[in-house]
C-alpha angles and dihedrals in degrees: 000000000000117000092243091055093056120105119218093264093052090046093052094043090052089052090048088057091048090051091050090050092051091052090052092049091048091057093071104022120110139194119346093357090056091049091048093049091047090051089050090050093049091049095047093047092048096051093039093054092045090056091049092047094049101037115016105037096049090048092052092046088056093053098075138324090254089065094060096083089054090056093044091053091051091049090052090051091049092051093051091047091050091052092050092045090051090052091050091050091053091048097050126221095276097052123114109261094024093112093050092051091043090057089050090049091048092051092047094046094046091048089049091051090049091051090051093048094048101036112023105030095053089052091054093045091050097045106033128062120237094254090055091050090051090049089050089054090054090050091048090053090053090048090050092050091060098031125119113263095218133055118269109190111214094034099097104117125082090241093051091047092051093046102037102021100078096052090044090049092052091051093044094049091047089053089049091053092048091048091050091048091054091049092054 
């Protein structure tokens, strides 16, 4: 399936698989490769969650009042994951305790993805036509293109992402460029 043919659910499920794969690779990686994989994981989680926070969660909230607690639970999970990810970033991949916290992050993130796939995605599939879901995927790709590349705990709502996301994204992407320049 071509990327432009994906609907938002297929896009996010594909990213869930990529996230799972990165966790698996991280388990055995060492040294620079481990740091590089962790950086890739951080970046993917950051842009993935931004897309969900800007596109998916508001759409589900609009479906029916009964769907709001589902969204609130996902936002709480995202906040906790961002805090843990921030802690892991500060520690560095070689620090004592990193592996223990990485396992906790993996378990939390995979449980979060499962909740989305079992609770949120069926709501979208049942209440939105295929063309709307494809349009949401296009919007999610735009959101990801301008999303921060690091976690920012406390920035889980669509409003916070729209207000604080662009400045954070500029800073994150500048840090990414500087990091890449030092690796060259």
